[in-house]
C-alpha positions in Angstrom: 146.8 121.1 32.8 145.7 124.4 34.0 142.4 126.5 32.3 142.2 130.2 32.0 139.9 132.1 34.9 137.9 133.6 32.3 136.9 130.2 30.5 136.2 128.5 33.5 132.2 127.7 34.6 133.0 127.5 38.3 134.3 131.3 38.3 132.0 133.8 39.4 132.3 136.0 36.6 132.2 133.2 33.9 128.7 132.5 35.5 127.5 136.0 35.0 128.8 136.1 31.4 127.3 132.8 30.6 123.6 133.3 29.5 121.4 130.4 29.0 120.2 129.9 25.4 116.7 131.4 25.8 117.7 134.3 27.5 120.4 134.8 24.9 118.2 134.4 21.7 115.5 136.6 23.1 118.0 139.3 23.8 119.3 139.1 20.4 116.0 139.2 18.8 114.9 142.1 20.7 118.1 144.0 19.3 117.5 143.2 15.8 113.7 144.4 16.0 115.1 147.7 17.8 117.1 148.1 14.6 115.0 147.2 12.2 112.3 149.3 13.5 115.2 152.3 13.5 117.0 151.5 10.3 114.1 150.5 8.2 111.5 152.9 9.7 110.9 154.5 5.9 111.3 151.5 4.0 108.4 149.2 3.1 110.5 146.1 3.5 110.4 146.6 7.2 110.7 143.2 8.9 110.2 144.7 12.4 108.3 142.1 15.0 104.7 142.4 14.8 104.7 145.0 11.8 103.2 143.9 8.2 105.0 145.3 4.9 102.9 147.9 3.3 101.3 147.5 0.3 102.1 150.5 -2.0 101.3 149.2 -5.4 98.3 149.2 -7.0 96.5 146.3 -9.1 96.4 146.9 -13.1 94.7 145.7 -15.9 96.9 143.6 -17.8 97.0 144.4 -21.9 93.7 144.1 -23.8 91.8 143.3 -20.5 88.0 143.8 -21.2 84.3 144.2 -19.8 81.3 142.3 -21.7 78.0 141.7 -21.0 77.4 137.8 -21.1 73.8 137.5 -20.6 70.9 139.9 -20.4 67.6 139.2 -19.3 64.5 141.2 -18.8 65.4 142.5 -15.6 68.8 141.8 -14.9 72.7 141.6 -16.9 75.5 139.4 -16.3 78.7 141.2 -16.5 82.2 139.3 -16.6 85.6 141.1 -17.0 89.6 140.2 -17.4 90.7 139.6 -13.9 93.0 142.3 -12.6 96.8 141.8 -11.8 98.1 142.6 -8.4 101.5 142.3 -6.4 99.9 140.7 -3.5 96.6 140.0 -4.3 93.3 141.7 -5.5 90.2 141.2 -3.0 87.1 142.8 -4.3 85.7 144.6 -7.5 84.0 147.8 -6.4 81.1 148.1 -9.3 79.5 151.5 -10.1 76.6 152.3 -12.0 73.8 154.2 -12.6 71.5 152.6 -10.2 74.1 151.0 -8.1 75.2 152.1 -4.5 78.7 150.7 -2.9 78.6 147.4 -4.4 81.3 144.8 -5.4 82.2 141.2 -6.3 85.1 139.1 -5.2 85.3 137.4 -8.6 85.5 138.5 -11.9 82.0 138.2 -12.9 78.4 139.6 -11.2 75.0 139.3 -12.0 73.0 142.8 -11.5 69.2 142.1 -11.1 66.5 144.4 -10.4 67.0 146.4 -13.7 64.0 147.7 -15.2 63.0 146.5 -18.4 63.9 148.1 -21.6 66.8 150.4 -20.0 70.2 151.2 -20.9 72.6 151.1 -18.2 76.4 152.1 -17.7 78.9 150.4 -15.3 82.2 150.6 -14.2 84.6 148.0 -12.5 87.4 148.6 -10.6 90.1 146.3 -9.1 91.2 147.1 -5.3 93.6 144.9 -2.9 93.8 144.7 0.5 95.5 147.9 1.5 92.8 149.8 -0.2 94.9 150.4 -3.7 92.7 150.4 -6.6 93.1 150.5 -10.3 93.9 153.9 -12.0 91.1 153.6 -14.0 88.2 151.4 -14.5 86.9 149.1 -17.4 83.5 150.0 -18.6 80.8 148.9 -20.6 77.0 149.8 -21.5 74.4 147.2 -21.2 70.5 147.1 -21.8 68.0 144.5 -20.9 66.9 142.0 -23.0 64.0 144.3 -24.5 66.4 147.3 -25.7 67.2 150.6 -24.9 64.1 152.9 -24.8 65.4 155.0 -21.9 69.1 155.7 -21.2 69.2 155.9 -17.3 67.3 154.5 -14.6 66.9 155.2 -10.9 65.4 151.7 -10.3 67.3 150.0 -7.2 69.4 147.3 -8.4 70.8 144.2 -6.7 73.9 142.6 -7.1 74.8 139.0 -6.6 78.5 137.8 -5.9 
């Protein structure tokens, strides 16, 4: 029985055409990566080797989300809020207030200390994901130290405990 020349492995042309499996897989992945980069370059679902899909969706507050003061001391307030929702993950909650600089919490609560007794404070909490997207609006609350409000603002430096 005779075998056609192009399927014999001992034929010189057949050996050149027969790539080893590792080289074949490497070439195939390379071509697939180039195609994905070309075809999906404007898509956030691109799966090109070494690339991450873009997170273009900002976190959001669910209906009924709220922030409240759960404890107030002479020089501190403890805030708690509804956790935000995100398509990937919320990584931090930036907190802005009358006496705060750039502070954040990694959970849905914060203890803000170093406040002046007898003062009222306003705080805003935003949610942020790893891509830097933030909620379109903050949750806001007014808080006072345990002695009540005798002034509307304070410039006393504050510390936040995460």
